[in-house]
ZADO-1210 file (C-alpha; in nm, 4 decimals, padded with zeros to 6 digits):
<atoms>
<atom x="03.3817" y="-12.8720" z="05.3189" code="MET" pos="1"/>
<atom x="03.4520" y="-12.6145" z="05.0498" code="SER" pos="2"/>
<atom x="03.3415" y="-12.6517" z="04.6913" code="LEU" pos="3"/>
<atom x="03.5940" y="-12.5897" z="04.4149" code="CYS" pos="4"/>
<atom x="03.4420" y="-12.5401" z="04.0710" code="ILE" pos="5"/>
<atom x="03.7077" y="-12.3525" z="03.8799" code="ASN" pos="6"/>
<atom x="03.5615" y="-12.3909" z="03.5321" code="GLU" pos="7"/>
<atom x="03.6662" y="-12.0618" z="03.3758" code="THR" pos="8"/>
<atom x="03.9428" y="-12.1712" z="03.1392" code="SER" pos="9"/>
<atom x="03.7443" y="-12.2788" z="02.8317" code="SER" pos="10"/>
<atom x="03.7596" y="-12.0662" z="02.5194" code="THR" pos="11"/>
<atom x="03.4360" y="-12.2285" z="02.3925" code="ASN" pos="12"/>
<atom x="03.2254" y="-12.0629" z="02.6595" code="ILE" pos="13"/>
<atom x="03.0932" y="-11.7235" z="02.5569" code="PRO" pos="14"/>
<atom x="03.2134" y="-11.4427" z="02.7791" code="LYS" pos="15"/>
<atom x="02.9659" y="-11.3228" z="03.0367" code="ALA" pos="16"/>
<atom x="02.8731" y="-10.9614" z="03.0117" code="GLN" pos="17"/>
<atom x="03.1414" y="-10.7497" z="03.1639" code="SER" pos="18"/>
<atom x="03.1311" y="-10.7665" z="03.5409" code="TRP" pos="19"/>
<atom x="03.3125" y="-10.4336" z="03.5592" code="ASN" pos="20"/>
<atom x="02.9779" y="-10.2525" z="03.5463" code="ALA" pos="21"/>
<atom x="02.8409" y="-10.4750" z="03.8217" code="SER" pos="22"/>
<atom x="03.1511" y="-10.4200" z="04.0313" code="LEU" pos="23"/>
<atom x="03.1123" y="-10.0459" z="04.0038" code="VAL" pos="24"/>
<atom x="02.7444" y="-10.0808" z="04.0992" code="ASP" pos="25"/>
<atom x="02.8315" y="-10.2790" z="04.4134" code="TYR" pos="26"/>
<atom x="03.0947" y="-10.0262" z="04.5089" code="LYS" pos="27"/>
<atom x="02.8572" y="-09.7351" z="04.4509" code="ALA" pos="28"/>
<atom x="02.5804" y="-09.9113" z="04.6408" code="LEU" pos="29"/>
<atom x="02.7993" y="-09.9789" z="04.9411" code="SER" pos="30"/>
<atom x="02.9241" y="-09.6190" z="04.9448" code="GLN" pos="31"/>
<atom x="02.5771" y="-09.4687" z="04.9106" code="SER" pos="32"/>
<atom x="02.4208" y="-09.6824" z="05.1854" code="LEU" pos="33"/>
<atom x="02.6902" y="-09.6233" z="05.4425" code="GLY" pos="34"/>
<atom x="02.6950" y="-09.7765" z="05.7882" code="ASP" pos="35"/>
<atom x="02.4040" y="-09.6455" z="05.9901" code="THR" pos="36"/>
<atom x="02.2067" y="-09.7840" z="06.2814" code="ASP" pos="37"/>
<atom x="01.8922" y="-09.7901" z="06.0700" code="SER" pos="38"/>
<atom x="02.0579" y="-09.9592" z="05.7713" code="ASN" pos="39"/>
<atom x="02.3623" y="-10.1566" z="05.8841" code="PRO" pos="40"/>
<atom x="02.5693" y="-10.3282" z="05.6186" code="ILE" pos="41"/>
<atom x="02.8820" y="-10.5289" z="05.6829" code="PRO" pos="42"/>
<atom x="03.1978" y="-10.3278" z="05.6366" code="SER" pos="43"/>
<atom x="03.3319" y="-10.6072" z="05.4124" code="ASP" pos="44"/>
<atom x="03.0646" y="-10.5127" z="05.1571" code="PHE" pos="45"/>
<atom x="03.2484" y="-10.1893" z="05.0848" code="LYS" pos="46"/>
<atom x="03.5508" y="-10.3660" z="04.9464" code="HIS" pos="47"/>
<atom x="03.5966" y="-10.3986" z="04.5745" code="TYR" pos="48"/>
<atom x="03.7431" y="-10.7463" z="04.6379" code="GLN" pos="49"/>
<atom x="03.4062" y="-10.8713" z="04.7640" code="ASP" pos="50"/>
<atom x="03.2327" y="-10.7511" z="04.4496" code="ALA" pos="51"/>
<atom x="03.5046" y="-10.9162" z="04.2434" code="GLN" pos="52"/>
<atom x="03.4614" y="-11.2381" z="04.4465" code="TRP" pos="53"/>
<atom x="03.0871" y="-11.2320" z="04.3729" code="ILE" pos="54"/>
<atom x="03.1516" y="-11.1883" z="04.0006" code="GLY" pos="55"/>
<atom x="03.3993" y="-11.4762" z="03.9994" code="GLU" pos="56"/>
<atom x="03.1495" y="-11.7107" z="04.1672" code="TRP" pos="57"/>
<atom x="02.8692" y="-11.6163" z="03.9271" code="VAL" pos="58"/>
<atom x="03.1053" y="-11.6721" z="03.6325" code="ASP" pos="59"/>
<atom x="03.2007" y="-12.0157" z="03.7727" code="ARG" pos="60"/>
<atom x="02.8372" y="-12.1169" z="03.8167" code="LEU" pos="61"/>
<atom x="02.7507" y="-11.9913" z="03.4686" code="ARG" pos="62"/>
<atom x="03.0402" y="-12.1885" z="03.3259" code="SER" pos="63"/>
<atom x="02.9221" y="-12.5099" z="03.4938" code="VAL" pos="64"/>
<atom x="02.5667" y="-12.4545" z="03.3638" code="ALA" pos="65"/>
<atom x="02.6806" y="-12.3876" z="03.0071" code="ILE" pos="66"/>
<atom x="02.9279" y="-12.6783" z="03.0002" code="ARG" pos="67"/>
<atom x="02.6479" y="-12.9107" z="03.1064" code="ASN" pos="68"/>
<atom x="02.3874" y="-12.7677" z="02.8669" code="GLY" pos="69"/>
<atom x="02.1681" y="-12.6340" z="03.1478" code="LEU" pos="70"/>
<atom x="01.9351" y="-12.3372" z="03.1635" code="TRP" pos="71"/>
<atom x="02.1101" y="-12.0224" z="03.2806" code="TRP" pos="72"/>
<atom x="01.9924" y="-11.6813" z="03.3864" code="GLN" pos="73"/>
<atom x="02.1869" y="-11.4147" z="03.5694" code="LYS" pos="74"/>
<atom x="02.0909" y="-11.4484" z="03.9380" code="PRO" pos="75"/>
<atom x="01.9744" y="-11.1849" z="04.1787" code="LEU" pos="76"/>
<atom x="02.2906" y="-11.1153" z="04.3787" code="VAL" pos="77"/>
<atom x="02.3067" y="-10.9981" z="04.7381" code="ASN" pos="78"/>
<atom x="02.5359" y="-11.0148" z="05.0351" code="MET" pos="79"/>
<atom x="02.3834" y="-11.0978" z="05.3712" code="ASN" pos="80"/>
<atom x="02.4769" y="-10.9664" z="05.7160" code="ILE" pos="81"/>
<atom x="02.7280" y="-11.2523" z="05.7569" code="ASP" pos="82"/>
<atom x="02.9055" y="-11.1358" z="05.4378" code="SER" pos="83"/>
<atom x="02.7920" y="-11.4450" z="05.2497" code="GLU" pos="84"/>
<atom x="02.7097" y="-11.4173" z="04.8812" code="ILE" pos="85"/>
<atom x="02.3391" y="-11.4849" z="04.8284" code="VAL" pos="86"/>
<atom x="02.2419" y="-11.5862" z="04.4739" code="LEU" pos="87"/>
<atom x="01.8755" y="-11.6348" z="04.3806" code="GLU" pos="88"/>
<atom x="01.7061" y="-11.7697" z="04.0714" code="TRP" pos="89"/>
<atom x="01.3381" y="-11.8076" z="03.9854" code="TRP" pos="90"/>
<atom x="01.2409" y="-12.0379" z="03.7017" code="HIS" pos="91"/>
<atom x="00.8808" y="-12.1354" z="03.6385" code="LYS" pos="92"/>
<atom x="00.7424" y="-12.2336" z="03.9815" code="SER" pos="93"/>
<atom x="01.0849" y="-12.2949" z="04.1371" code="ARG" pos="94"/>
<atom x="01.3212" y="-12.0811" z="04.3395" code="LYS" pos="95"/>
<atom x="01.6829" y="-12.1623" z="04.4165" code="LEU" pos="96"/>
<atom x="01.8923" y="-11.9724" z="04.6700" code="THR" pos="97"/>
<atom x="02.2639" y="-12.0435" z="04.7096" code="ILE" pos="98"/>
<atom x="02.4692" y="-11.9065" z="04.9991" code="TYR" pos="99"/>
<atom x="02.8478" y="-11.8905" z="04.9563" code="ILE" pos="100"/>
<atom x="03.0667" y="-11.8086" z="05.2554" code="SER" pos="101"/>
<atom x="03.4209" y="-11.6716" z="05.2453" code="HIS" pos="102"/>
<atom x="03.5609" y="-12.0190" z="05.3151" code="ASP" pos="103"/>
<atom x="03.3776" y="-12.1364" z="04.9970" code="ASP" pos="104"/>
<atom x="03.1214" y="-12.3385" z="05.1901" code="THR" pos="105"/>
<atom x="02.8121" y="-12.3539" z="04.9692" code="VAL" pos="106"/>
<atom x="02.4605" y="-12.4089" z="05.1050" code="ASP" pos="107"/>
<atom x="02.1289" y="-12.4016" z="04.9205" code="PHE" pos="108"/>
<atom x="01.7544" y="-12.3764" z="04.9629" code="VAL" pos="109"/>
<atom x="01.5202" y="-12.5138" z="04.6946" code="LYS" pos="110"/>
<atom x="01.1557" y="-12.4011" z="04.6979" code="VAL" pos="111"/>
<atom x="00.8772" y="-12.5292" z="04.4740" code="TRP" pos="112"/>
<atom x="00.5736" y="-12.4371" z="04.6843" code="GLY" pos="113"/>
<atom x="00.4599" y="-12.2839" z="05.0135" code="PRO" pos="114"/>
<atom x="00.4725" y="-12.5954" z="05.2365" code="ASP" pos="115"/>
<atom x="00.7994" y="-12.5886" z="05.4306" code="VAL" pos="116"/>
<atom x="00.7773" y="-12.9628" z="05.5051" code="HIS" pos="117"/>
<atom x="00.6993" y="-13.0986" z="05.1596" code="THR" pos="118"/>
<atom x="00.7936" y="-12.8287" z="04.9081" code="GLN" pos="119"/>
<atom x="01.1287" y="-12.7004" z="05.0319" code="MET" pos="120"/>
<atom x="01.4699" y="-12.8566" z="05.0742" code="GLU" pos="121"/>
<atom x="01.8000" y="-12.7286" z="05.2056" code="ASP" pos="122"/>
<atom x="02.1498" y="-12.8667" z="05.2236" code="GLY" pos="123"/>
<atom x="02.5131" y="-12.8190" z="05.1324" code="SER" pos="124"/>
<atom x="02.6872" y="-12.8541" z="04.7992" code="LEU" pos="125"/>
<atom x="03.0069" y="-13.0519" z="04.8380" code="GLU" pos="126"/>
<atom x="03.0978" y="-13.1504" z="04.4820" code="SER" pos="127"/>
<atom x="03.0643" y="-13.0317" z="04.1265" code="LYS" pos="128"/>
<atom x="02.8091" y="-13.3088" z="04.0644" code="SER" pos="129"/>
<atom x="02.5959" y="-13.1659" z="04.3502" code="ASP" pos="130"/>
<atom x="02.6112" y="-12.8286" z="04.1786" code="LEU" pos="131"/>
<atom x="02.5199" y="-12.9737" z="03.8383" code="VAL" pos="132"/>
<atom x="02.2278" y="-13.1557" z="04.0016" code="SER" pos="133"/>
<atom x="02.0904" y="-12.8425" z="04.1674" code="ILE" pos="134"/>
<atom x="02.1306" y="-12.6325" z="03.8521" code="LEU" pos="135"/>
<atom x="01.9526" y="-12.9100" z="03.6621" code="ASN" pos="136"/>
<atom x="01.6700" y="-12.8988" z="03.9214" code="TRP" pos="137"/>
<atom x="01.6066" y="-12.5264" z="03.8689" code="ILE" pos="138"/>
<atom x="01.6126" y="-12.5814" z="03.4909" code="ALA" pos="139"/>
<atom x="01.3278" y="-12.8372" z="03.4912" code="ASP" pos="140"/>
</atoms>
């Protein structure tokens, strides 16, 4: 199931810092790394559209956090070998990783300690309330 959280239409939400600089950075990074056997990167990563897609998702998540009065910090942004967006936040003793695929499927991993059985949780986000809940969790 894909998650739709198009929350970018409010004029009351302060504008995020310009993503144009970030987009240029992604483009420069992908061009400087190149495709090599020792450092393979997906060819999709080279496209400006992917960097724009990443920026749009981060802006959507930021908008949801701000609209709900939640803690927000710009995430660490990556793209994995499957061309999924990987967003990571650390807050106090917690870590949240969100994986977003091109079909807008959103999965997460929550970590609050080293024990994989009792201090980590994973799952999928299927609604805006799921997203609000997980952003609230990282804020605590």
